[in-house]
C-alpha positions as CSV (number, residue, x, y, z in Angstrom):
1,X,0.1,-0.2,0.1
2,X,1.3,3.1,-0.7
3,X,0.5,6.5,1.4
4,X,2.1,8.2,4.6
5,X,0.2,8.6,7.7
6,X,0.8,10.9,10.6
7,X,-0.4,10.3,13.9
8,X,0.0,13.1,16.7
9,X,-0.4,12.0,20.4
10,X,1.0,9.7,21.9
11,X,-1.2,7.7,24.4
12,X,-2.4,4.4,24.3
13,X,-5.5,5.2,21.3
14,X,-2.1,6.8,19.3
15,X,-0.3,4.0,19.2
16,X,-3.2,1.4,18.8
17,X,-3.3,3.5,15.6
18,X,0.0,3.8,14.2
19,X,-0.2,-0.4,14.8
20,X,-3.3,-1.0,12.9
21,X,-1.3,1.7,9.7
22,X,1.8,-0.5,9.9
23,X,0.6,-3.6,10.2
24,X,-1.5,-2.1,6.8
25,X,1.7,-1.3,5.1
26,X,1.5,2.0,6.0
27,X,4.6,4.5,6.3
28,X,3.6,6.2,9.5
29,X,5.2,8.8,11.9
30,X,4.0,9.7,15.5
31,X,4.4,12.9,17.3
32,X,4.1,14.0,20.3
33,X,4.3,17.4,22.7
34,X,5.8,15.8,25.8
35,X,9.7,14.9,25.6
36,X,8.3,10.9,25.8
37,X,5.5,9.1,24.1
38,X,2.7,7.0,26.8
39,X,3.2,9.6,30.0
40,X,-0.4,9.5,30.9
41,X,-1.0,6.4,30.7
42,X,2.2,5.6,32.3
43,X,0.8,7.4,35.6
44,X,-2.9,5.3,35.8
45,X,-0.3,2.6,36.1
46,X,1.6,4.0,39.1
47,X,-1.0,1.9,41.4
48,X,-1.0,-1.0,39.6
49,X,-2.3,-0.8,36.1
50,X,-6.3,-1.9,35.5
51,X,-6.2,-2.3,32.1
52,X,-9.5,-3.5,31.3
53,X,-12.5,-6.0,33.5
54,X,-13.5,-9.5,32.8
55,X,-16.8,-8.5,33.8
56,X,-19.5,-9.9,30.7
57,X,-20.4,-7.5,28.0
58,X,-23.6,-7.3,29.1
59,X,-22.4,-5.3,31.6
60,X,-19.8,-3.9,30.3
61,X,-21.5,-2.3,27.6
62,X,-23.7,-0.1,29.2
63,X,-20.7,1.5,31.1
64,X,-20.5,3.6,28.3
65,X,-23.7,5.1,28.9
66,X,-24.9,7.5,26.6
67,X,-21.5,6.3,23.8
68,X,-23.0,2.6,24.5
69,X,-23.8,2.2,21.0
70,X,-20.5,3.8,19.2
71,X,-18.5,1.7,22.5
72,X,-20.1,-1.3,21.2
73,X,-18.7,-1.4,17.5
74,X,-15.4,-0.3,18.9
75,X,-15.0,-3.8,21.4
76,X,-17.0,-5.9,18.9
77,X,-13.3,-4.9,16.5
78,X,-11.4,-5.1,19.7
79,X,-13.1,-6.0,23.6
80,X,-11.6,-6.9,26.7
81,X,-10.6,-10.1,25.8
82,X,-8.3,-9.1,22.5
83,X,-6.8,-6.5,24.2
84,X,-5.8,-9.3,26.9
85,X,-4.5,-11.7,24.0
86,X,-2.7,-8.8,22.5
87,X,-1.0,-7.4,25.8
88,X,-0.2,-11.3,26.6
89,X,1.5,-11.3,22.8
90,X,3.9,-8.4,24.3
91,X,5.1,-11.1,26.9
92,X,3.0,-9.8,29.9
93,X,0.6,-12.7,31.4
94,X,-2.4,-10.5,33.0
95,X,-4.7,-11.5,35.5
96,X,-7.9,-10.9,37.3
97,X,-8.4,-9.3,40.5
98,X,-11.3,-10.2,43.5
99,X,-13.2,-7.3,42.1
100,X,-12.7,-8.6,38.7
101,X,-10.6,-5.9,37.2
102,X,-7.9,-7.1,35.1
103,X,-3.5,-6.3,35.8
104,X,-0.8,-6.9,34.3
105,X,1.2,-9.3,36.4
106,X,3.8,-7.6,37.2
107,X,0.7,-4.7,38.3
108,X,3.2,-1.4,36.4
109,X,2.7,0.1,33.0
110,X,5.9,1.0,32.3
111,X,7.3,-2.9,30.9
112,X,4.4,-3.1,28.7
113,X,4.7,0.3,27.5
114,X,8.3,-0.7,26.6
115,X,7.5,-4.1,25.0
116,X,5.0,-2.7,22.6
117,X,7.4,0.6,21.4
118,X,10.0,-1.7,20.9
119,X,7.9,-4.2,18.8
120,X,6.1,-0.6,17.1
121,X,9.5,0.7,15.9
122,X,10.8,-2.5,14.7
123,X,7.8,-2.2,12.4
124,X,8.9,1.1,11.2
125,X,7.5,3.4,13.6
126,X,9.3,6.8,13.7
127,X,8.7,8.8,17.0
128,X,8.9,12.3,17.2
129,X,8.9,14.2,20.9
130,X,8.1,17.5,21.4
131,X,6.6,18.3,18.3
132,X,3.7,20.0,20.2
133,X,0.8,20.6,17.1
134,X,-0.2,24.1,16.0
135,X,-2.1,23.9,13.2
136,X,-2.3,22.6,9.6
137,X,0.0,22.9,6.6
138,X,-1.5,22.5,3.3
139,X,-4.6,20.7,2.1
140,X,-3.8,17.0,4.6
141,X,-0.4,18.6,6.2
142,X,0.5,19.4,9.7
143,X,2.5,22.1,11.2
144,X,4.5,21.2,14.9
145,X,6.4,23.9,18.0
146,X,10.0,22.3,17.7
147,X,12.2,23.4,19.8
148,X,14.1,24.0,16.9
149,X,11.5,26.3,15.8
150,X,8.4,25.0,13.6
151,X,8.1,21.7,11.6
152,X,5.5,21.5,8.8
153,X,4.8,17.7,7.6
154,X,2.7,17.1,4.5
155,X,0.6,13.5,5.4
156,X,-2.1,11.7,2.9
157,X,-3.8,10.8,6.3
158,X,-4.0,12.5,9.7
159,X,-5.1,10.5,12.9
160,X,-5.8,12.9,15.8
161,X,-5.3,11.0,19.6
162,X,-4.5,14.0,21.4
163,X,-6.5,13.0,24.8
164,X,-9.3,14.9,26.6
165,X,-8.6,18.3,29.1
166,X,-8.0,16.2,31.8
167,X,-4.5,15.9,33.7
168,X,-2.7,18.6,31.7
169,X,0.9,18.4,33.0
170,X,1.1,15.4,30.6
171,X,0.0,16.4,27.8
172,X,-3.9,16.4,27.7
173,X,-4.2,19.5,27.8
174,X,-7.6,20.3,25.2
175,X,-5.5,23.3,23.0
176,X,-6.9,21.0,19.7
177,X,-10.7,22.1,21.0
178,X,-9.5,25.8,19.3
179,X,-8.1,24.3,15.9
180,X,-11.0,21.8,15.1
181,X,-13.1,24.6,15.5
182,X,-11.8,26.4,13.2
183,X,-12.3,23.8,10.7
184,X,-15.9,23.8,11.8
185,X,-16.3,20.3,14.1
186,X,-18.4,20.0,16.4
187,X,-17.6,19.6,19.3
188,X,-19.4,19.3,23.2
189,X,-17.4,21.4,25.7
190,X,-15.0,19.7,27.7
191,X,-16.1,18.8,31.2
192,X,-14.6,16.9,33.8
193,X,-15.5,13.1,34.0
194,X,-14.1,10.5,37.2
195,X,-13.6,13.7,39.5
196,X,-14.5,14.5,43.3
197,X,-16.7,16.8,44.1
198,X,-16.7,19.7,46.8
199,X,-19.0,19.8,49.9
200,X,-19.3,22.3,52.3
201,X,-17.2,20.8,54.8
202,X,-17.2,22.1,58.7
203,X,-14.4,23.2,59.6
204,X,-14.1,20.2,62.1
205,X,-13.9,18.0,59.6
206,X,-11.8,19.9,56.6
207,X,-9.0,20.1,59.8
208,X,-8.9,16.4,61.7
209,X,-10.4,14.1,58.5
210,X,-9.0,15.4,54.9
211,X,-7.1,12.8,53.6
212,X,-9.2,9.7,55.8
213,X,-10.7,7.0,53.8
214,X,-14.1,5.8,54.2
215,X,-13.8,1.9,53.5
216,X,-16.7,-0.7,53.1
217,X,-19.2,2.0,52.0
218,X,-21.5,2.1,50.0
219,X,-23.5,5.2,47.7
220,X,-27.2,5.4,46.3
221,X,-27.7,7.8,43.8
222,X,-30.6,8.6,40.4
223,X,-31.7,4.8,42.0
224,X,-27.8,3.5,41.7
225,X,-26.4,1.4,44.5
226,X,-22.8,0.5,44.6
227,X,-20.0,-0.6,47.0
228,X,-17.1,1.0,46.8
229,X,-14.0,3.3,48.9
230,X,-14.0,7.3,49.1
231,X,-11.4,9.7,50.7
232,X,-12.7,12.7,52.5
233,X,-10.8,15.7,51.1
234,X,-9.9,18.6,52.4
235,X,-13.2,20.2,49.4
236,X,-15.4,17.6,49.0
237,X,-14.6,13.7,48.6
238,X,-13.4,11.7,45.4
239,X,-12.1,7.7,45.1
240,X,-12.9,5.2,42.6
241,X,-17.0,5.1,44.5
242,X,-17.1,8.2,43.9
243,X,-16.2,8.3,40.1
244,X,-18.5,5.7,39.5
245,X,-21.4,8.1,39.8
246,X,-19.4,11.4,38.4
247,X,-21.8,11.3,35.3
248,X,-25.1,12.1,36.7
249,X,-24.1,13.6,39.6
250,X,-22.3,16.7,37.1
251,X,-25.4,16.7,35.0
252,X,-27.7,17.1,37.8
253,X,-25.5,19.5,39.7
254,X,-25.4,21.4,36.3
255,X,-29.3,21.5,36.5
256,X,-30.4,21.9,40.0
257,X,-27.3,23.8,41.1
258,X,-26.3,20.6,43.8
259,X,-26.8,17.2,44.1
260,X,-27.6,14.7,47.0
261,X,-25.2,11.5,47.4
262,X,-26.4,8.9,50.0
263,X,-23.4,6.9,51.5
264,X,-24.0,3.8,53.6
265,X,-21.6,3.6,56.4
266,X,-22.9,-0.1,57.2
267,X,-23.7,-1.3,54.1
268,X,-23.7,-4.8,56.0
269,X,-25.7,-4.2,58.4
270,X,-29.7,-3.5,58.6
271,X,-31.6,-0.6,59.7
272,X,-33.5,-2.7,62.9
273,X,-30.2,-4.3,64.1
274,X,-28.3,-0.9,64.0
275,X,-31.3,0.7,65.8
276,X,-31.2,-2.0,68.1
277,X,-27.6,-1.4,69.2
278,X,-28.1,2.0,69.3
279,X,-30.6,1.6,71.7
280,X,-28.1,-0.2,73.9
281,X,-26.2,3.2,74.5
282,X,-26.3,4.4,78.0
283,X,-24.9,6.7,79.4
284,X,-21.9,6.5,77.4
285,X,-21.0,9.3,74.7
286,X,-22.6,8.9,71.2
287,X,-19.0,8.7,69.2
288,X,-18.2,6.2,72.3
289,X,-20.9,3.7,71.8
290,X,-20.8,3.7,68.0
291,X,-17.2,3.0,68.0
292,X,-17.9,0.2,70.2
293,X,-21.2,-1.3,69.5
294,X,-20.8,-0.5,65.6
295,X,-17.2,-0.3,64.9
296,X,-17.4,3.6,63.4
297,X,-14.1,4.6,63.0
298,X,-13.1,8.6,63.5
299,X,-14.1,9.8,59.8
300,X,-17.3,7.8,60.1
301,X,-18.5,9.3,63.3
302,X,-17.5,13.0,62.0
303,X,-19.8,12.6,58.9
304,X,-22.3,11.7,61.0
305,X,-22.1,14.3,62.9
306,X,-22.0,16.7,60.3
307,X,-25.7,15.2,59.0
308,X,-27.1,15.4,62.4
309,X,-28.9,18.4,64.1
310,X,-28.6,18.8,67.8
311,X,-32.2,17.3,68.5
312,X,-31.5,14.2,66.7
313,X,-28.2,12.9,68.7
314,X,-30.6,10.8,71.0
315,X,-32.7,9.2,68.7
316,X,-31.7,6.2,67.8
317,X,-34.2,5.5,65.0
318,X,-33.0,8.9,63.4
319,X,-29.1,8.0,64.0
320,X,-29.3,4.7,62.2
321,X,-31.7,5.6,59.0
322,X,-28.1,8.5,58.6
323,X,-25.9,5.8,58.8
324,X,-27.5,3.8,56.1
325,X,-28.3,7.2,53.9
326,X,-25.6,9.7,55.0
327,X,-27.3,12.8,52.4
328,X,-24.1,14.3,51.2
329,X,-24.5,17.9,49.1
330,X,-22.3,18.0,46.1
331,X,-22.1,20.8,45.0
332,X,-19.8,21.2,42.1
333,X,-16.8,19.1,40.5
334,X,-13.7,19.9,41.4
335,X,-11.6,21.4,38.5
336,X,-11.0,19.8,35.1
337,X,-7.1,19.5,35.8
338,X,-7.6,17.9,39.1
339,X,-9.9,15.0,37.4
340,X,-8.8,11.3,35.7
341,X,-10.6,11.9,32.9
342,X,-12.9,14.1,31.0
343,X,-16.6,13.9,29.2
344,X,-16.7,16.0,26.0
345,X,-15.1,16.1,22.3
346,X,-15.7,15.9,18.8
347,X,-19.3,14.9,18.2
348,X,-19.8,11.2,16.8
349,X,-22.3,13.4,14.5
350,X,-19.7,15.1,13.4
351,X,-17.5,11.3,12.5
352,X,-18.4,8.4,10.5
353,X,-18.5,4.6,11.6
354,X,-14.4,4.9,10.7
355,X,-13.9,8.1,13.2
356,X,-12.3,10.3,10.2
357,X,-14.1,13.8,10.3
358,X,-17.1,13.8,7.8
359,X,-16.3,17.1,6.1
360,X,-12.5,16.8,6.3
361,X,-11.4,13.6,4.2
362,X,-8.3,11.7,5.6
363,X,-8.8,13.2,9.3
364,X,-9.8,10.9,11.3
365,X,-9.7,11.6,15.5
366,X,-9.5,8.2,18.8
367,X,-9.3,8.1,22.3
368,X,-10.8,10.7,25.1
369,X,-11.1,13.5,23.0
370,X,-14.3,12.1,21.4
371,X,-17.6,12.8,22.7
372,X,-17.3,9.6,25.4
373,X,-16.7,8.7,28.9
374,X,-16.8,5.8,31.0
375,X,-15.4,5.1,34.7
376,X,-12.4,3.5,35.9
377,X,-11.8,0.0,36.1
378,X,-9.9,-0.8,32.7
379,X,-13.1,1.2,30.9
380,X,-11.3,4.0,29.8
381,X,-8.3,1.9,28.7
382,X,-10.5,-0.7,27.0
383,X,-12.4,1.8,24.6
384,X,-9.5,4.0,24.2
385,X,-7.4,1.4,22.5
386,X,-10.0,-0.2,20.7
387,X,-10.5,3.5,19.2
388,X,-7.7,3.7,17.6
389,X,-7.4,0.5,16.4
390,X,-11.1,1.7,14.9
391,X,-8.9,5.3,13.5
392,X,-5.8,3.0,12.2
393,X,-7.9,0.4,10.4
394,X,-9.8,3.4,9.1
395,X,-7.4,5.5,7.8
396,X,-5.4,2.6,6.5
397,X,-8.7,1.7,4.1
398,X,-8.8,5.4,2.8
399,X,-5.9,5.4,1.9
400,X,-6.1,1.9,0.2
401,X,-9.5,4.0,-1.5
402,X,-7.9,7.0,-2.2
403,X,-4.8,5.1,-4.2
């Protein structure tokens, strides 16, 4: 096959797009603004790289919310098991954790990225770092700012995989939005996803318990209940359990100005049992009794006090109800720069099924810069890989047709 393609963005989506092009016989140059590729991927794997999830597809696919139809098409081409097989082919074993999440055997991203980059370079990939995309060059080229000055590159096809707007220090700063808007490409505004939320804590809770972990709890919002863990922060609350609700919470706050998330601090105990235990308090202080009879730690007791009125502290039934459905008033998401990922981006109406921009043939988009979101737990990475594969194959097919 003849033709030359450039991929802009060296995260999982961009690297997967480059691999698909190379396998189709297309020459590929990949450009990244940072000093090395895969920086956000490496950061995501610092605490243990959660590559995908083992749950059945009928539960996996709804995690993509409004983008489920598009994500389903990607994952039919490259789903969770295909991703595990691909990782295995790079010489990295995977295992399923107790939560159903899938991890590399060594739990780290670096060995996987090293093996992948070695294979891509052997296949002919040319990688150019410290090249920040600043605009278009001619009909199908791109211009880059480099330490040595501006560089203009001609190409037959371009794949953009520039990430969203979270973690800008690692390269995903959303600066591409203005360049795409100049071309009339329809974009949904970027918003924080998989993020924490602000709560107007009392000074006591903020000073004493910021950073405290909430373990073995459940959360309920909009009729959905999940178990997990969270962290109380100086400004509010975050953590995996909160991230799972971030999309509906964000939308509720946009519509009503705030959202009430309910926490079950004792998910494995019934309200009646808690009420009975509380009724045996005697002369002990409420905090001492909560700790001795129900095993509550300091941060959970402090949260309860945040939500109890003075006239409710002696009512066992009210306290039991709060422990099972503690109302937290969330007033805003944390800034996007703090979020794990972002929502919004290139709307699917601007793209064909191969992720090519309809108004600009030869230009493809992939990864987090598209208008979709998913919770942590392997869902983000799986779809990012898969969308890169779709865009890469689409670009290869387009080049074949164009030639």
